[in-house]
N, C-alpha and C positions, 0 to 999 in steps of 0.2 A: 325363270330362266331368261337370260338376255340373248336376243338375236340381232344380227345385223341385217337390216331390211331396207328396201327402197320405199320411199314415200312419194306418191305421184303428185306433181304440181303442174302448173302450166294451164293451158286452155284446150279446147276441143281441137283435135288434129295437130296439136303442138305440145306433146308431152315433155316434161322436164322432171327429173327425179332427184331427190335428196337422199343420201345415205345416212342412216341413223342407227344408233344403238337403242333398241326398244325392248320393253317387256313383251314376252311372247303372247300374253293375253290381251295386249292393246290392239286396236284395229289398225289396218294398213296405214291409214292417213292420220292416226291418232297421236297421242303424246309420245315424245321422244326423250330419252334420257340425255343423249348427246348427239349433236349433228356432226357428222364425220366427213362430209364432202358432197359432191353433186355429180350427176351424169346427164349429158344432153345427147339423146340418140338421134335427133334430127340434124344437128350441126355436122359439118364435114368432119370426117374421121372420128365420129362418136366421142366427143370431148369428155374426158374423165378427169376429175380433180378430187383426190382423196387426201385427207390428212393422214399420211402413212404412219406417223408415230402413234397417233391415237387409235388407228385401226389395229395396229399390232398390239397395243395395250389391251384392247377389248378381246382380241383373239386369244392372247395369253391368259386373260382373266376367265376364259371359258365361254365366251359368246360364240354362238353358232351362226355362220352366214347362211343365207338362203342360197338356193342353187344359182340364181341369177347374180347375186352379189359375189359368190365364189368365182364365177366366170369373169366378172368385171375385175375382181382383185387379181386374178391371174394375168389379165391384160395390163393391169397397172404395175405388175412386177411384185406383187405381195403374195406370199404363200398363205392360202386360206386354211391350211391344215395345221397351223402352228399349235393351237391349243388342244388338238384331238389325240394326243398320245401317239404321235407318229413314231414308228419304229418298234412298236410293241408287237411281239409275235403272237399270233392268234393260235390257240391250241384247239385242234379239232377233237370232237367228243369221242370218235372211234380210233384215234391215233394211239398206238402202243408206245409207251416211253422206252427209250433205249436202256438196256440193262446196265447197271452200275458196275464198274470194274471192282473186283474183289480187293479188299484192303491189303491182304497179305501179298498179292501180286504187285500192287502199287508200292508197298514198302520195300519189297525185295529189289525192285528196279532202282530205288533211290539210294 
C-alpha cells in the first residue's frame, strides 16, 4: 500500500520535511517512490510547497495520506479524501430496509 508521508530532514531544532509517496512498510526517513513537495514549519507562515498535480494523482491511485499530511493538504487547498470513495452511503447493520412498493400499484399509476 502506498502512503503519503512526511520525511524529516534538516538539523537539530530546525526541522524541514519533504512530502513523499512511500511504501507503507518503509521507514519514516526511508526510500521514497516519488518526492511530492516540502513543508517548512519554522519559516514564517509555515511555508508549504506541494506539486498538486502529482499529489492528486497519488490520491486518485489510492494512496492514503497520514493525519498530518491530510491537514497540510487541506491548508494547501487539496482535498485529501479524493480516493477514499467519498459519497458512498454507509449501511448500518441494524438498519431495516424500506419496503419496496408493490409492482401492481406502481403499474396502475403509470
